[in-house]
N, C-alpha and C positions, 0 to 999 in steps of 0.2 A: 584633434577634436575628441572631447570626452565621450565615452561610451559606457553602456551598461554591459553586464556579462553576456546577456542574450545576443546583443549586437556583435560583440567581439567573437563569440563562438560561431555565430552565423557567418560572419565575414571570413573567418579562418577555414570554414568548410564549404564555402560556396565555390562550386566548380565552374558554373557559368549561369547566364541568364537565358531563359527560354522565351520564345516568341509570345507566349500567353502572359508573360510578366512574372511567372514563377521562377524560383531559383532551382538549379540542380545542385543538391546538397550531398556532400560526401558523408556517409554514415560511418563514424569511427568505430563503433562497436555494435554488433548485431546479436541479439539474444533470441533464442528460439526454444519452443517447448513442443510437446506432443500433439497439441490440439490444432494450432493454426499453421503448422509447417508442412504436413503431408501433402496437402493440395498444392502448395507452392512448389515443392520439389517435383511433383507430378507435372506441373506446368512447364518447369524447366526442361524436363525430359521430353515433353511433347514438342518443345521449341528447339530441341537439340543444343541446349545451352549448358555451360558448366558454371559452378560457383566461382565467382570472380576472385574473391579474397577469402578463402576458407579460414585463414588464421584470425580474421576479425569476427568470426561467428562462434558462439558458444551455446551449447544445448543442455537442457536438463528436462526431467519429467516431474510434473507437479499437479496439474489440474485434475487429471482423471485417475491418479494413483490412489488406491485404497490406503487408508491410514490404520486400519484395524488388522486385516488379513494381508500380510505383505509377501506371502509366498506365491510365486508364479507357477502355473498360470492362474490369473485372477478369475473370479466368478463372472466378471463382466468381459465378454468377448471383445467388445469394442476397445476397452482399455488395453487388452493384450495386443490387438491389431495396431493401435496408435503408437504404443511404446515400441513395438517391434519395427514399425515403419520408421520411427525416428532413429533407432539404432542403425538400421540399414542405410538410411540416407546420410547419417553422419560418417559411417564407415566408408561409404562410396565416395564421399566428398572430402574426407580427411578433416572433419570438424570435431573439435573437442567436445565430449559429452560427459556430463556428471550424472552417471547412471545410478540405478537403485542400489547397487552393491558397491559403490565407490566410497561410501562414507562421507561424500560431499554433496549428495543429491538434496534438493530442496526446492522451494518456490523460487522461480527464476529471479525475482527481485531481491532475494536474499543471497542467492549464490553469487551473483555479480559482485556485490560489495564484500562478501566474505573472502572471495578469492583475490580481491584487489584488481578485478577486471574493470570495475566502475571507477573512473578517474575524472578529475576536474578538466574543464576546458575542451570537452569532446562532445560529439553527438552520439546518442544511444537510441536505438529503435528496437522494438520487440512487438510481436503480434499479441499484445495484451495491453489493455487500456491503462493499467496501473504502472506502466513503465516510468511514469513521472516520478516514482520513488527515487530513482537514481539522480534526480536533480539535487538531492540533498548534498551531493558532492561537488556542486558547481558545474554540472553538466546540463546540456539541453537534451532531455530524454522524453520520448513520447511513444504512445502506442500506435500501431499501424494495422491495416487489414491484410488478409491473406495475399491479395494481389500485390500489395506493396512489399510483403515478405519476399515474394518472387522477385520483385524488382531489385531489392537489396542484395539478394543472393546472386542475381545475374550481373548487376552493375556496381554494387556497393554505393549506389546513390539513390536519391529520391527527388521527385519534383514536388516542391513545397512552396507555400506562400508564407511570407514573414508575418509573425504576430506582433501586436502591440505589447507593451510591457507595463504591467501594473506593479508598483512597489507596495507591499503590505508591511507596515511597521507595527510590531507589538512590543511596547515598552512598559517597563515597570516590573513588579514582582507578582508572580502567580500566587493565588491563595493556596493554602494547604488543601490537598486532595484534588488539585487541578493538574492535569497532565497534557502532553502534546495532543492526544486525541481530542480533549476538550477544546484546545486552541483551534484546531482545524475545523471541528464541528461548529464552533462559534463563528469562524470566518465564513464558512459556507452559509450558515444561517443568516449572517449579516448581509452578505453580498448576493446571495441567492444561487441556486443550482445552475442558472444560466448567466450569472453575473460575469463569469470569466470568459464567455465566448469571444473569440478573437484575440484573447490575451495570453501572454505568459505571465505567471506570477513570480515576482521576486520577493522572498520573505526576508525581513530584516528587523532590526531593533534589538534591544537588550535581551529579550526573551530568547530569540533565536541564537544570539551570540553565546548564550549560556547553555543552550541545549546540547546534549550528546548527539553523536551521529545517528544513533538509533531513533532518537526523538525527532530529529530533522527528517529522517526517512518516513516516519509516521505522517508528518504534515505534508510533505511533498507527494506521498502516495495518494492522498485524497484530493489533490489539486484538480484532477479530472472530474471529481464529483461536484466541483464548483464551476464546471464549464470551461476551465482553462486548458489550453493545449498542453502545457507543462508547468511545472513549478520548480523553483530552485533556491538554494541558499549559497551565498558567495563562499568560496573555499577559504579556510583559515587554518590555524594551527591544529584545531580539533580534527579537521578533515585529514590533514597530512599525517597526524599521529595514528589515526585509524587505519590508513592505507599501508603505512610503513611495515615492511617485513612480510606482507601477505604474498602468496604464491606468484601472482601476476603483477605485483608492484614493481616499479622501476628499481634498478640495481642501487644498492647503497653507495657505490662508488660515484654515482652521478646524482645522488639524492638532493644535494643542495642546489644543483643546477635545475633539476626537475621542479623543485619547490618554487624557484624564481619564475619559471615558466608558468606554473599553475597560478601563482599569485598575479601574474600579469593579466589573467582573464577576469579577475574580480572587477566589479563595477567601479568606475572612477568616482571619487567622492563628489565631484561636481557634475556628474552626468545627469541627463534628463530622462524622465519617464512620461509615458502617456497618461498615467494616472497614479495618484498616491493615496493610500488609505491608512489612517492612523487608528490604532486600537489600544486601549489601556488594559494592561494585563490584569489589574485589580478588578476589572469589570467582568471577568470570565469566571464562571462557576462550573462545577461538575455538570456535564451536559448529556442528555439522553434524547435520541430521536423518538418521536411519537407516531410518525406517519409513514409514508411510502417513498420518500426520497430523503437524502441526507440533510437537505435544507430544512426539513420539518423537524426541528429540534428545539428543545427548551432546557432551561436549567432545572436541576432536580427539584428545586423548591418552587417551581412555577406550575401553573395549571395548564392543562391541555387547551389549545385554542378552540374557540367556537366558530361555527360557520359565519355567524352574524358579525363577529368582530374582524373577520378576515377581509382583505381588500378584494374588490370585485373580481379581478383577474385570477384570484386563487380560490374563490369560494367552491368551485366545482371540484378542484383537487382536494381541498380540505374535507369536503363532504365524502368523497370517495375514500380518503385515508381513514377517516373516523369509522366508516362502515367496515372497511376491510380489517382494521385493527381492533374493531369491537370496543371502541372507546367512546366516552361521552365528553364532549367539549365542555370546558369550564370546571372540570374535576382535576384532582391532583394526579400527576403521573406516578408519584411515590405511592407504593402499596399495590401496584398492578402485579398480579400473580404471573410468574413465569413457569415454563415447563422445561426449558432447555437453557443451559449456559455453555457458550462456546468461546474458548480462549485460543486464538490462533490467527492465521491469515498473514498476507504480506504487509498488512497494516500494523498488526500487534502480535506477531508470532516470534519475536526476537528474545534473546537471552534476558535483557533488562526487563521485558514485560513479565516473564515468568518469575524472575527474582522478586520483582516488586509485589506481584500478586501473592507469591509464596510467603512473603513477610507477614501478610495479614491473615491468610487462611490456616497457617500452622496451628495445629491443636484444635481446629474447628471442624465442623461437619457440614457437608452439603445437605440442604433440606431434602427430606425423604422423597418428595414428589418430583424433584428436579433431576434431569439427566444432564450431567456435566461432563464435558470433554475438553482436554487440554492437548493441543496439537502443535508441536514445535514446527517452525517454518522451514527448518533444514535439519539434516542429520548432524551437522556440526553443533547446532543449538541443542539438539536432543542429547548429544554426547556430553556437552558441557553441563547441562542440567543434571544429567544422571551422575556425573562425577561429583557434583556438589550436593547430591541427595535431594534436589528440588523435585524430581519426579516422584519420590517417595512422599514428600509433603502433599503433593496433589492427590496421589493415590490414597493416602491415609485419610484425606479430607473427603474422599468420595468422588473425585474426578477420575475419568478414564484417561490414562496417559497413552497417547497414540503415536504412530510413526509420522514422519515428515510429509507434508503435502498441503494443498490448498484446502482440503477437507470441506467443512460446511460453509465456507465463504460463498461458494457458488454451487456446491452440490453436484458437480459432474462426476461424482463418485458415490459410494454407498452412504456417506454421511449426509443425511437429509432430515428435514423436519417432517413430521407426520401429521396429516390433517391440519387443524388450525392451531397447532402448538405455537406458543410464543417464546421466542429466543432472545435472551440477553447476549449480545454478540460483540466481539471486538473487531469484526470485519468492517468492510467499507461501504457496503450497499444494503439498503433495506427495501429494495424494489419488491413488488409482488412476485412471488415465485422464486426469488433469488436463492433461497436456502432449500430448494427442492420440493416444496409443496405449494400448489396454487393458492391454497388458503392459509399457508403458514405465515406467521407474523414475526418480524424482526425489529429489535430495538438496538441501535448502535450506542456504544459507550466505551469507556476506557477499561483496561484489564482489571483495575482495582474495583471499579464499579460493577463489572461482571462478577468478580469474586464476591462482592457484597450481596448481589442478587442471588447468587448460587447458595450462599449460606442462609440467607433469610427466606428464600423462596419467592421473593418479590422485588420489584424495582425499589432500591433503597439508596439512601445517601451514605456513601462509604465513610464519610466523616463521622457519622453517627454510629455506624456499625463497628468500625475499627478505631481504637484509641491511638492518639499521637501519629496521625497519618501525615505523610510527607507530601511532596509534590514533585512534578516531573522536570522542572527547569527553574 
């Protein structure tokens, strides 16, 4: 019987059926960080339990780590306590940790792929909603809560219900200036922030076939913003070449055999899906969020929606969004003044993101009134950027070049908006208060669009700001 990747991976990891109809699922890889793990380890101690399979768990610090002042102790006592707790828990339980001084620390969803820990055909769980990032490798990856972190540590399994699978095809050729971030924002805008509830998203079509692994990670990262439990791309040669030779990658001696196994998890050509959505690549333009959830997005040359033209079920949210964002429906998004430009996060803090943005900001200057920060998602990305002189390009343009971490994506660290500042951001959420201020305002967009906003001081069409602009896939 033909199956899609989700079904194959599920079947390969199902330990048993529970009386309530759920499956007991083996978790192949468990990733932890300093925020959601301390309580889980505490619960294990209270129950007198040990970590079942410590070799399947990997740790790093990212959420609460300062990106500016990196010397310990940090000013934030909570950050010190959380990081020290993770160190102690990893040491006591023989868990590999990519610590601050390892040269390999970074956002958990970047460390896994960089190290070759993230691999096709497996299940991956982490106490972070954007674990869906790892689905780019042909894995079933999802975020879990602290009590589930405890369950994985104790049993290496989870009780879960199977999702339906929606195939999303994006075919054709992307316009110049359109990147992976625009693709996923368009998908979320089209299907809605609740459209994926109960589903896993399988991304396919010529656009995804041609994407790099980093671009695929950007799309899969934001699957959760569309309500999906996870999102994935079938593994292919691009996947295998990315993993090959990394520290935790399979041995070269068994490489061909491993590839055949990984390929076997890819969806069968004649498999069935619960739903199929087809999108034309040519229809996607550079996209910017205007509201308070990632689905409230428009193309850069479109006007902000009005309350009157919104469907009845969305009028209240649109009204709240316009009020919070201090915008007027029916007016252009282009030209909206910004205060902060943030380039980073597990969505767009990778090497290719900084290379692409650097190509266009070189020789230019950030607008005087804009506070711009560039935050590599990992120490490895930072090192590669610095070796290539990319950090200098950003610094000379007026960006602050920071240390690796989550930074202003969620502001569980000193990087926060102040008052009602408006941020042009490459992160994944524009919720009220997400970037550290209850009145702060966030607009999501691609790295090149953030670069354009930083230079002009307002939301701009990067295609007009920069000449001969390329595209992401």
